[in-house]
N, C-alpha and C positions, 0 to 999 in steps of 0.2 A: 264696185266697192261695197262690201257688206255693211250692214248696220251694226253699231256697237251695242251689245246687250248688257244691261246692268245685271249684276249678280242677284240671285234671288235672296230675299231675307230668310234667315233660318227659321224653320218651322218651330212651333212650340214643343213638339216632341223632341227635336234635336237639341233645343236649348235645355230641356229637362235632363236629357241624357248627358250633355256636357256638364251640366251642373253637378249631376251625381258623381261623375268622374272626378271633377275638380275636388269635390268634397271628400271622395275617397282618398285622393292623392294627398290632400292636406292632413289626413289622419295618419299616413305613413311616417315612421321616424326618419328624421334628417340627420345629417352628419353633425349639425350644430346642437342636436339634442343629446346631451350626455347620458350615458347609462347610469342608473341609480347606484349610488355608492353603497357598498355593503355595510351592514350594521356592525356595531362593535362586537356583538356575539358571533356574527359571521366571520369577521376578521379573525377573531380569536380561534375559532374552530379551524379555519384555513391555515393559519400560522402553525397551530399545533400539528395538523396533518403534514405540513411541509417539513417541520422539524422531525417528525417521526419517520417520514420517508427518507430523510437524510441519514438516519442511523445505519441503515443497511450498507449504502455506499461508503460510509465512513469506515466501517469495519473491513470492507473490501480494500479500501485504500490503505488501512493499517497493515493488512496482510501483504499487499503488493510491496509496501514500503519495507517490511521486514525481509521479504525475498530479495528486494533490490539491494539491501545492505549485505546480505549473504553473498549475492552474485558479485557485488563490488569487492568483497574480501577475496572471493575466488579469482576474480580478474587481477587484483593486485598481486596475489600469490603466483598466478600464472605468468605474469609479466616478469616477476623475479626468476622464476624457473626458465623462462625463455631467454632471459639475458644471460643466465648462467650456462645454459646449453650452447648458446651462441659463442660465448667465450671459450668453452671447452672445444667446440668445433674449430674455432679460429687457431687455437693452440696446436691441435692435431695437424691442421693443414700446414701451419708454419713448420712443424717438425718434418713433415713429409717432403718439403722443398729440398733441404740438404741431402736427404736419402736419395731422391730422384737424381740429383746432380752427381752424387757419388756413383750410382749405378751407370749413368751415362759415361763417366770417366773410366770405370772399370770394366763395363760389360758391353760396350758398343761394338767392339771388334770381334769378328768370328773366332770362336775358340781354336779352330785349326790353324788360323793365321797366327794367333797368339802363341801356339805351341812352336810353330816354325820360327817366330821371331825370338822366342825365349832361348837364351843361351843355355839355360839349365832347366831340365824338365821339373826338377823339384820347385824351382821358382815359379814355373807356370802353375803347378798344382796348388801351391800356396796362394797365388792370385785367384785361381778358380774358386778356392775355398772362401776367400774374402768376398768375391762376387756372389757366391751362393748365400753367405750369411747376410750380405746387404740385400739380396732379393727377398730373403725370408723376412727380414725386418721391414722391408718396404711393403710386402704383402700383408703382414700383421698390421702395419700402420694404416694401409689402404682399407682393410677390413674394419679397423676401429673407426676410421674417418666415415666410411659408409654407414656404419651402425649409428654414429653420432649425428650424421646427416638425416637419417630416418627419424631419430628421436626429435631432432629439431623441427622437422616438417610436421610430425605429429603434434608437438607442442604448439606450433604456429596455428595448426588447424583447430586445436582445442581453444586457443586464445581467441581466435575469430568467433567460434561458437559462443564462448562465454560473453564476448562483447556484444554479440547479437542478442543474446538472452537479456543482457543488462539494458540494452537499448529498448527492447520490447517491454521490459518491466517499467522503465521510465515512461514510456508512452502510455501504458495502462494506468500507471499512477496518476499521470496528468488527466487522463480521461475521468477517473474517479473523483479526483480533486475538483475538476470542472463541474461534475454532476452535483457534488455536494454544494459547491459555492453558488450554483445556479438556483438551487432550492432555498439557500439561506438568503440570497439576494432578493428573490421573490418575496420571502417572508418579511425582510426588512422593508421592502417597498409597501407592502400591505400595512405594516405598522406605521410607516411614515405618512400613510394616507389619513391616519387618525389625527384629531386635534389633541393638544396636550390634556384637555379635560377628558376626552374619550380614552386615552391611553391610561390616565390615572384611574378611570373607572374600570378599565379592563384589568389593571394590576390589582386593584382592590378586590375584584371578583375572584381573581386567581388566588389571592391570599386567603380569602374566606373558604374557597374550595380546599386549599391545602390544610387549613386549620381543621375543617370538617373531616378531612380524611386522615388526620393525625400525622401530617407531614411537618418535619422540623429540620431547619438548617442552622440552628444556633450552635455556637461552639460548646462542646461538652467533652467530658471524659468518659471513656468506656468503663462501666462498672458492672457488666453482665457476667455470666457464668463461664465465659471462655477462659482457657488456660494455655500455657505453653506457647507454641508458635502462633496459634490462632489468636491468642490475646495480644501478642505483639503486632500482628497484622491489623487487628481491630483498633488497637491503640493508635496506630499510625493513621488509619482511615478516619477515625474520629477527629484527629488533629487537622484533617483537611476540610471539615465541615464549614460550609459557607464560601469555600473557594469556588470559582466559576467553572462550569462545563466549557470545554473548548475541544472541538473535534480534532482527532489526531494528536492530542497532547497527553504526555505521561508525567507531568509535573515539572517543577515543584509548585508552580503558581496556579496551574489549571490542569484539568484532566478530562479525558473522555471516559466512557464507562469501563472499558477493559483496561485503560491506562491506570485508572484508580485501583482496580483489583490487582493488577500486576505489580504496581508500585507498593501496595500494602504488603502483599506477601513477600515481595523482594526484601523488605526491611526485616522479615522474620527468617530470612535465609533460604527462601524457596523461590526458585526461578520458574516463572510461568511463561507460556507462549504469549504472543502479542495480541491476538484477536479473540473475540468471543467464541468463534467456532473452534479455534485451536484449543482453547482452554476447555471447552466442552469435550472435545475429543480426547484430550490428555487426561482429564480428571476421572477419579473413580466415582461412579454414579451412586447417589444415595437417594432413598425415597423421601418424600416430603415429611413423613412422620418420623424419620430418623435424622433429620437435619440437626447439625450442631453449629454453634456460633463459629464463624469463620468460613463456613461452607459457601461455595459460589452458587448464586441463584441465577437462573436463566429465565427471562420473560419472553413471551411471544413465540420464540422458536429457539433453535440452537445457534443462530447466527447474528441476532439483532441487538440484544441488550442484556447486560448482566450487572450484578452487584453482590453484596456479601451479606449473609444472614448474621444478625446480631443477637438473636434470641427474642423471646416474648412475641413472636409473630411479626417481627419487624426486620428491615433490611437497610443497609446504607448503600447509596449508589450516586453516580454522577449522572443526572437525568438527561438533559438535552440543552441545546443552545438557548441562552436566555435565562437559565436557571442555575442554581448553585448545588453543590454536593449536599445531600439531604438524607434524612432518615424517614422511611415510609413503611406503611404496612405491606407485608408481602403480597396481599391481595389487591394492592392499588393498581397492579397490572396483571394481565393473564399469566399465571404461573405455568412454566413449561417443565423445568427440571432443576436438579441440584447436583453438584459434584463436590468432591473433597480433594484438595491438592495433595 
């Protein structure tokens, strides 16, 4: 039986090494150590960035929604046409039934036997003529029925394609809606992480910045140099000052950027497309030096954000979530282009 050895005490070198390891481990962050909260200014910048990032998908959502409405009208019209063609087919088919029965009664016996059985050749010839007319009518009816059946099949195929396109549009609209809502939810969470005092400080800073930039959202009447339809559009836009921005909205209580522009010009009798991109593509481009009140201004690019020129280097627009319709200097954002409805 071997002797039991006691373990060697750790050497000083090993103790020193272990101590340094423990010290290093203690310096590593643990799960219980919370990440430092962002400052008010950091939260403000992050929220602004999220709101700005939401404008692109908002306009895409508006475009898909407009396409969805168009497809829905096509689907409804197609369903009406399909029902009408089905009824026409059924009526032709029902008419063909008596014709088929009549031919069976008149033409099922061999003509030579009919001649033998006929007591009078004239009687046979009269019957043969009736059979011929019946056959002609039936042939015409069959051709009409076949033609109507082809139309019905084409209409059914078209209806299926329209329904598929509508479903795809609905799916895409939901994806864009989810994308926008995800960014807005993230922004809300950031804002909710602030105390009431911090939020008040952030709002005060925003108001100071707006005042310094010449931003105004107080109710006012338009008294600029516009005339005609442009003045009517701007009168309406000014009446919306102070109303909140809401993505996807076209009024009357809230608007997104293209929603405000479209609603304003609509009151002047001008129908514009729904999205920033469509308005840009449809409008007659004007240089910045030739801008007139009522012209549509595009900032950043041709798809993201727009408003209306009011004169004197200023524009009215629906800015972004959390803000109200306001008047701003044209240079408050990177100017891209202008167009005239």
